[in-house]
C-alpha positions as CSV (number, residue, x, y, z in Angstrom):
1,X,168.3,56.8,7.3
2,X,170.1,57.8,10.1
3,X,168.8,59.9,13.1
4,X,170.0,62.9,11.9
5,X,169.0,62.6,8.5
6,X,165.6,61.3,9.6
7,X,165.4,64.9,11.5
8,X,166.7,67.1,8.7
9,X,163.7,65.9,6.5
10,X,161.3,66.4,9.1
11,X,162.4,69.4,10.2
12,X,162.8,70.7,5.9
13,X,158.8,69.1,5.8
14,X,158.2,71.7,8.8
15,X,159.6,73.9,7.5
16,X,158.4,73.9,3.8
17,X,154.8,73.1,5.3
18,X,155.3,76.7,7.8
19,X,156.3,78.4,4.3
20,X,153.1,76.8,2.2
21,X,151.0,78.6,5.2
22,X,151.8,81.7,4.6
23,X,150.1,81.5,1.4
24,X,147.1,80.6,3.2
25,X,147.6,83.9,5.7
26,X,148.2,86.2,2.9
27,X,146.4,89.5,3.0
28,X,142.6,88.9,2.8
29,X,140.0,90.3,0.2
30,X,139.5,93.0,2.8
31,X,142.7,94.3,2.1
32,X,141.7,94.5,-1.4
33,X,138.8,94.9,-1.4
34,X,135.2,93.7,-2.1
35,X,133.1,94.4,-4.8
36,X,128.8,94.4,-5.2
37,X,127.3,92.9,-8.6
38,X,127.1,95.0,-10.9
39,X,124.0,97.6,-11.2
40,X,122.4,99.5,-14.4
41,X,120.8,103.2,-13.9
42,X,118.7,104.3,-17.6
43,X,117.4,107.6,-17.6
44,X,115.1,108.9,-20.7
45,X,113.8,106.0,-22.4
46,X,117.5,104.9,-22.1
47,X,119.2,108.0,-23.8
48,X,121.8,107.5,-21.0
49,X,122.9,104.4,-19.1
50,X,125.6,103.9,-16.2
51,X,126.7,100.5,-15.4
52,X,128.3,100.5,-11.9
53,X,129.4,98.4,-8.6
54,X,130.3,99.6,-5.5
55,X,133.8,98.2,-3.4
56,X,134.7,98.4,0.7
57,X,138.1,97.7,2.0
58,X,138.7,97.7,5.4
59,X,141.8,97.9,7.7
60,X,141.4,98.2,11.5
61,X,138.6,101.0,12.0
62,X,139.2,102.5,8.8
63,X,137.1,102.1,5.9
64,X,137.2,103.1,2.5
65,X,134.9,102.4,-0.7
66,X,134.9,103.6,-4.5
67,X,132.7,102.9,-7.6
68,X,134.0,101.8,-10.5
69,X,131.5,102.7,-13.7
70,X,130.4,102.8,-17.3
71,X,129.1,105.7,-19.0
72,X,126.9,105.1,-22.6
73,X,125.6,107.8,-24.4
74,X,122.8,106.1,-26.8
75,X,120.7,108.8,-28.3
76,X,122.0,111.4,-30.7
77,X,120.2,114.3,-29.6
78,X,122.9,117.0,-28.4
79,X,123.2,115.9,-24.6
80,X,125.7,113.7,-23.1
81,X,126.1,111.2,-20.8
82,X,126.4,112.9,-17.3
83,X,127.2,110.2,-13.9
84,X,127.9,111.9,-10.2
85,X,129.4,109.8,-7.3
86,X,130.3,110.7,-4.1
87,X,131.6,109.2,-1.7
88,X,130.8,109.0,2.4
89,X,128.6,107.8,5.4
90,X,125.4,107.4,6.5
91,X,126.0,108.7,10.0
92,X,122.5,108.8,12.2
93,X,120.3,109.0,9.1
94,X,122.2,112.0,7.6
95,X,124.6,111.5,4.7
96,X,128.2,112.9,5.1
97,X,130.4,113.0,2.2
98,X,133.7,112.8,1.7
99,X,134.3,113.2,-1.8
100,X,133.0,113.3,-5.3
101,X,133.1,114.3,-9.0
102,X,131.5,114.3,-12.2
103,X,132.1,112.1,-15.2
104,X,130.6,113.0,-19.0
105,X,130.5,111.0,-22.5
106,X,129.3,111.7,-25.0
107,X,130.5,108.7,-27.8
108,X,127.4,107.1,-29.2
109,X,129.2,103.9,-30.5
110,X,130.4,102.7,-27.2
111,X,130.6,103.1,-23.8
112,X,133.6,104.9,-22.0
113,X,136.5,103.0,-20.6
114,X,136.1,101.6,-16.9
115,X,135.8,104.6,-14.5
116,X,137.8,103.7,-11.3
117,X,137.5,106.6,-8.5
118,X,139.9,105.2,-6.3
119,X,139.4,104.9,-2.5
120,X,137.9,107.3,-0.6
121,X,136.8,107.7,3.0
122,X,133.1,106.7,3.6
123,X,130.9,103.2,3.9
124,X,128.8,104.4,1.1
125,X,128.6,105.4,-2.6
126,X,126.0,107.4,-3.7
127,X,125.8,107.3,-8.3
128,X,123.4,109.4,-10.3
129,X,123.1,109.7,-13.7
130,X,121.6,112.0,-16.3
131,X,121.7,113.9,-19.7
132,X,123.4,117.9,-19.8
133,X,123.8,120.1,-23.4
134,X,127.2,119.1,-24.4
């Protein structure tokens, strides 16, 4: 193999190696968000249930958080499961809320579809569950 062909082959190998590194340096999980394991809340002797997890992502000094959850209504009692989610931050022992929303589910045959709150400013998610008249 001539010197030119060897240099061309070495150059091509280097380019392929560097382009392969691009895959290794793809956006990290922090840009996509990292989620906790699933947690469960039940109320009124399992009349209603909520399964949720919290996800966080970071971009420089900006932190965003979201919740993903499922709601269950397990009891035919005229009430529905109502979940409350809020995002925000605990600063100096005080809660500073940036967003909140209520979600309800009353189908006793199966749980709700996955509810994704979307990304909101903050470091923490508060999740509450109760039953309310439906």
